[in-house]
Wavefront OBJ file of the C-alpha trace (Angstrom):
o trace
v 0.122 0.057 0.027
v 2.749 2.486 0.810
v 4.543 1.723 -2.587
v 1.076 2.790 -4.271
v 0.735 5.787 -2.258
v 4.224 6.904 -2.647
v 3.825 6.313 -6.581
v 0.668 8.611 -6.382
v 2.339 11.183 -4.588
v 5.405 11.280 -6.782
v 3.670 10.794 -10.286
v 0.174 12.518 -9.245
v -3.274 11.241 -9.235
v -4.475 10.040 -12.619
v -6.826 12.602 -14.215
v -9.422 9.973 -14.923
v -9.738 9.347 -11.244
v -10.302 12.752 -10.390
v -12.958 13.710 -13.168
v -16.556 13.261 -12.404
v -17.326 11.211 -15.642
v -21.107 10.627 -14.907
v -22.900 12.938 -12.647
v -25.829 10.295 -12.565
v -23.817 7.879 -10.720
v -22.515 9.981 -7.866
v -23.637 9.212 -4.448
v -25.975 12.343 -4.111
v -27.743 11.246 -7.482
v -28.385 7.647 -6.438
v -29.794 9.083 -3.161
v -32.368 10.787 -4.939
v -34.035 7.508 -5.630
v -35.909 7.793 -2.380
v -37.642 10.154 -0.467
v -35.451 9.892 2.591
v -32.440 10.091 0.505
v -33.839 13.145 -1.256
v -34.439 15.086 2.097
v -31.157 14.016 3.375
v -29.149 15.327 0.313
v -31.194 18.426 0.421
v -30.619 18.850 4.322
v -26.958 18.275 3.779
v -26.306 20.660 0.951
v -28.510 23.495 2.633
v -27.676 23.072 6.176
v -24.056 21.655 6.252
v -22.553 23.511 3.087
v -24.717 26.551 2.802
v -25.669 25.619 -0.725
v -28.851 26.393 -2.674
v -29.475 22.926 -3.752
v -27.681 19.343 -4.117
v -26.820 20.405 -7.725
v -24.852 23.017 -6.487
v -22.669 20.688 -4.743
v -22.216 18.524 -8.071
v -20.967 21.526 -9.799
v -18.415 22.293 -7.080
v -17.178 18.794 -7.496
v -16.805 19.075 -11.349
v -14.676 22.076 -10.793
v -11.957 20.359 -8.851
v -8.566 19.983 -10.599
v -6.186 17.427 -10.840
v -3.599 19.728 -9.514
v -5.721 20.671 -6.546
v -6.209 16.980 -5.684
v -2.561 16.473 -5.860
v -1.587 19.428 -3.773
v -4.017 18.233 -0.919
v -2.739 14.665 -1.214
v 0.808 15.854 -0.870
v -0.266 18.036 2.023
v -2.131 15.284 3.948
v -0.702 11.920 2.859
v 2.473 11.905 5.303
v 3.655 8.545 4.970
v 6.647 8.988 7.398
v 3.785 9.556 10.157
v 1.446 7.134 8.807
v 0.264 3.939 10.686
v -0.537 0.637 8.801
v -2.165 -2.471 9.843
v -2.616 -5.783 8.050
v -5.887 -7.681 9.127
v -5.700 -11.230 8.357
v -8.671 -13.404 8.715
v -8.654 -16.652 10.825
v -10.858 -19.578 9.501
v -12.510 -21.286 12.457
v -15.872 -22.114 10.966
v -17.984 -20.344 14.071
v -18.636 -16.881 14.860
v -16.120 -15.201 17.242
v -17.778 -14.563 20.754
v -17.954 -11.085 21.888
v -18.756 -9.683 25.313
v -18.308 -6.060 24.520
v -21.913 -5.160 24.756
v -22.741 -7.490 27.703
v -23.400 -10.644 26.035
v -25.972 -12.030 23.574
v -28.587 -9.570 22.081
v -32.171 -10.285 22.432
v -35.458 -8.283 21.256
v -38.776 -8.873 22.854
v -41.149 -7.187 20.566
v -44.372 -8.407 22.180
v -47.655 -9.109 20.574
v -48.638 -7.267 17.540
v -51.553 -4.899 18.101
v -53.569 -3.175 15.487
v -52.895 0.495 15.275
v -55.807 2.968 14.202
v -55.189 5.275 11.475
v -55.439 9.043 11.905
v -58.818 10.640 10.778
v -57.349 12.162 7.695
v -55.569 8.851 6.722
v -58.839 6.883 7.198
v -60.942 9.501 5.240
v -58.464 9.192 2.296
v -58.350 5.381 2.319
v -62.287 5.047 2.669
v -63.042 7.584 -0.409
l 1 2 3 4 5 6 7 8 9 10 11 12 13 14 15 16 17 18 19 20 21 22 23 24 25 26 27 28 29 30 31 32 33 34 35 36 37 38 39 40 41 42 43 44 45 46 47 48 49 50 51 52 53 54 55 56 57 58 59 60 61 62 63 64 65 66 67 68 69 70 71 72 73 74 75 76 77 78 79 80 81 82 83 84 85 86 87 88 89 90 91 92 93 94 95 96 97 98 99 100 101 102 103 104 105 106 107 108 109 110 111 112 113 114 115 116 117 118 119 120 121 122 123 124 125 126 127
């Protein structure tokens, strides 16, 4: 991994990795496929980034240059102070026991009960 990162820092990050090729495949576009996702990207754009819409965020991403990405990489990817770890799976055939949260999880949902609809919903469904 260090060799790969050193090569990227030395030679620069390839332009094809930086350019947003297809705006329809960005995470924010995909999140527009649901009401919750759409509400989330609008809230994030307006409240977190002070933008007028999620599309404004896409335009900001499109304006990022290869030189800007390389400058940020050189500034923050300091491999002399990086910590690396190799995670090696062990095959035991069974789940690993964990007591980090006090033992086995149980969920007691109880008996399901009918819930009456609010008046506005009941009226709409019977009309």
